[in-house]
N, C-alpha and C positions, 0 to 999 in steps of 0.2 A: 261183401266188400269187393272192390275191383282190384285190378292188377297193381303190382308194385310190391315193394318189400313188406309193406304193412297190410297187404290184401291177400285174399285166399283164392278168389276166382279170377282167372285171367280175362281181360277185356280184349276182344279181337282187334279193335281199332279205335282211333280217336272218336269216330262217329258213335260207336256204341257207348263209349265212356261219356261223351257229352250228353247223350240221351239219358243215361242212368244218373249222372250227376244233376242234370237239370231237374229231373223228376224228384230226386232226393232232397234237393235244396228248395223245392217249392214251398214247403211249410216248416223249414228248419229254423231253430233259434238256439240260444245258448243252452236251454233246458233239454233240447232234443238232439244236440250235436252228436251224441254217441250212436245215433241211428244212421249217420252218414256212411256211405260206402268206403270212405277213407278214414284213417285214424288221424285226427288233427290234434296237435299239441299246442297249448297256449304259448305264444311267443312274447307278447306284451299286451298292454291295455292302457286305455285312458279312461276318463270318466264316462265316455259314451260307447266306445267300441272295444271289443276283444279282437286281437290279431292272432291268428293261428297259422301254423305251418304243417305241411304233410310231406311225406317222402315222395320221391319221383314215382311216376306211374309209367311203366313200360307196357307196350302192347304186343300181342302175338304178331300183328302186322308191324312193319318197320316204323320206328319212331317212339317217342316218349314225351311226357309232360314233366317239366322240371320247375323249380322255384315256385312251388305251389303255396299259395297264401289264401286264407279265408278271413274275411272281416265280417263280424256280426255285431249288431247292436247289443249292448249289455242289458237293455230293457227287453224282457221276454215277450212283450206285447208288440214291440217294434219289429217290422218285417225287413228292414234294410239289410242287404247283404252284398258282398262282393267277393267272388271267387276268381283268383288270378292265376294263370299258369303260362309257362313259356314252352313253345313247341320246339323239340329237337328231333330232327329226322329228315326224310326226303322233303324236298320243296313241295309244299302244297299251295297251289295257285288259287286265285279267286274263282276261276272257272270250276276247279275241282270242288271247292267248298259249295258253290252254287248247285252242284249235283245233289247235295244233301240238304242244303238250305237255299232254295231258289229265291226266296223273298228276303232281300237284304237292303238296308238303307245306310248310306254313308253318314256316320255320326261323328267323325273326327277327321281332320286333314292336317298335314304338316304346315307349319307356319314359317319355315325357312330358318329356324334358329339352331337346329341340330339334326344330324343324320339319324338320331334315335327317335325323332318324332314319328308319329304313325298316321296312317290312313286306316280308319276303322269302319267295319261294316257290321251292322247289328240286325238280328232277327226281330220280328215282332214279339212283343211280350206274350208269354204263355198265360194260361188261366190264372195262375197265382202271381203274375207280374214279372216273372223271371225272363230275361232275354240273354241271348248269347252274342258276344261280340268277337269278331275275328280281326286282328290288327296286323298290319304290314308296315315295317319301318321304312323310312326314306332311303336308307342305305341298301336295303334289299326289298324293293317294292313289289316284287313278283312272288315272294315266298312268305307264307304265314309265319308270324313271329309269336303272337300271344293269343290265348283263348281266355275269354272273360265271361263269367256268368254273373249277372247282376239282377237285383230286385230293389226297386225304389220304395215300395209301400208294403 
């Protein structure tokens, strides 16, 4: 497990956490969720998706992830997943993120309806189809707001 109230091994930074989560989510489904490095609690569900929550993850480096949510298909053969978290800590700029993830593609841009709309930058998908997205809100466009790990297939 990784850092946080429900974890036992501290994670040094956001970057080590992302690498560990990305790897653990590569083949996860509702049947193997207990193998994840965080303890997820079922929050709600519909006929297709289970919605889980996890406690905040604090790092030995400044900062933490909050409002952690995981969405998994209820079909154990379906690979769709969405891990969403909010960054709280020192401002992390796009240039700092590119030091760890140099290949990023813009995948979302604000449409002018709200200061909460985001500009998102996404990594190429990994071998199992999982990608990491870094989002910046229109109201704070220079500082990381959310970290999302997703898999479509």
